[in-house]
Structures are given as C-alpha cells and as structure tokens.
C-alpha positions in Angstrom: 13.3 136.2 156.7 14.9 138.9 159.3 18.5 140.7 161.3 20.7 137.7 162.3 22.2 138.4 165.6 24.3 139.7 164.7 23.1 142.6 162.3 21.0 143.2 164.8 24.0 143.9 167.2 25.3 146.5 164.7 22.3 148.0 164.0 21.5 148.3 167.7 24.9 149.3 169.2 25.0 152.3 166.2 21.3 153.1 167.1 22.5 153.8 170.5 25.7 155.5 169.6 23.2 157.7 167.5 20.7 158.9 170.2 22.7 159.8 173.1 26.0 161.5 171.0 28.7 158.2 171.7 31.1 157.6 168.7 33.7 154.7 168.3 36.3 155.6 170.3 34.2 156.4 172.8 32.8 152.4 173.1 37.1 151.6 172.1 37.7 153.2 175.1 34.6 151.4 177.1 36.3 148.7 175.7 39.7 149.1 175.9 40.7 148.4 172.2 41.5 150.9 169.3 38.4 152.6 167.4 39.6 150.8 164.2 38.8 147.8 166.1 34.9 149.2 167.0 34.8 150.1 163.2 35.9 146.1 162.3 32.7 145.2 164.4 30.5 147.1 163.6 31.0 146.9 159.4 31.2 142.9 160.0 34.7 142.4 159.2 34.5 141.4 163.0 32.2 139.9 165.2 31.3 141.5 168.6 32.6 139.1 171.1 29.7 138.2 174.5 32.2 140.4 177.0 32.1 143.4 174.2 28.6 143.2 174.7 28.1 142.8 178.8 30.8 145.8 178.4 28.3 147.9 175.8 24.8 147.5 177.1 27.2 148.4 180.8 28.0 151.0 179.1 24.8 152.5 177.8 23.2 151.5 181.3 20.8 148.8 179.6 19.7 144.7 180.3 22.9 142.7 177.8 19.5 140.9 176.5 17.5 144.4 175.8 21.1 144.9 173.6 20.7 142.2 171.7 16.7 142.4 170.5 17.5 144.9 168.9 18.1 148.5 167.9 14.4 149.6 168.9 14.4 147.2 172.4 17.7 148.6 173.3 16.6 152.5 172.0 13.3 151.7 174.8 15.5 151.0 177.4 17.9 153.0 177.4 18.0 155.8 180.7 16.2 158.7 180.2 19.5 160.4 181.2 22.3 159.0 179.0 19.7 160.2 176.0 21.3 163.4 174.2 20.2 166.3 174.0 19.6 168.2 171.2 18.7 171.6 170.6 15.8 173.5 168.9 15.6 175.2 165.7 15.5 178.4 166.0 12.3 178.3 162.9 10.8 175.6 165.1 10.4 177.4 168.0 8.8 179.8 166.0 7.1 177.4 164.1 5.9 175.4 167.2 4.3 179.7 168.8 2.5 180.3 165.4 1.1 176.8 165.5 -0.6 177.7 168.9 -2.0 180.9 168.5 
C-alpha cells in the first residue's frame, strides 16, 4: 500500500524545504505558529490543517493539489526562482573540465 495523505503531505513539505532551503522556523513564520508546532506536524504528532496547506502552497508558489500530490509533484511544480542554488564544489569543476578534454 502507498503512503497515506498525511505522509504524502509531510514528505512534500520536507522535500520543498530541502529544495528551497527553507527551515521549519521559516514555515512557522508563514503559518504564524511556533516552530515546535511545525515540528509536531512534520513528525505526525499533530495534523496539518487545510488552512496550513493553503498557506504553505502559497508560500512556495504552487497549487494546493500539487502540494497534496506528494513530494515529486510538489517539487516539479515549484517555480524555478524558488529553488535554492547550490554552489558547485571545487572538485566537481575540476572533474567536469577534465571530462570535457
């Protein structure tokens, strides 16, 4: 059996936070709650509300249905400008140059 809706939502929020570099404290600010409340929701000790889903989807610039569809769909729907850019490692640049020769 697949993931429950609650699990799909939690993994989508975690994936979006990872891809954008957002933190639980940042999500808490968006929701107007304490960061421990976000932690409880992400651990499954408390449930996300529909209002939370609306606010989170709006924060990330995606549709609520994309958020509820799970991590893959949520991340694919994320606007390019919301993605965190990670600087390339120095070793990766050298390896890429060596491979191009």
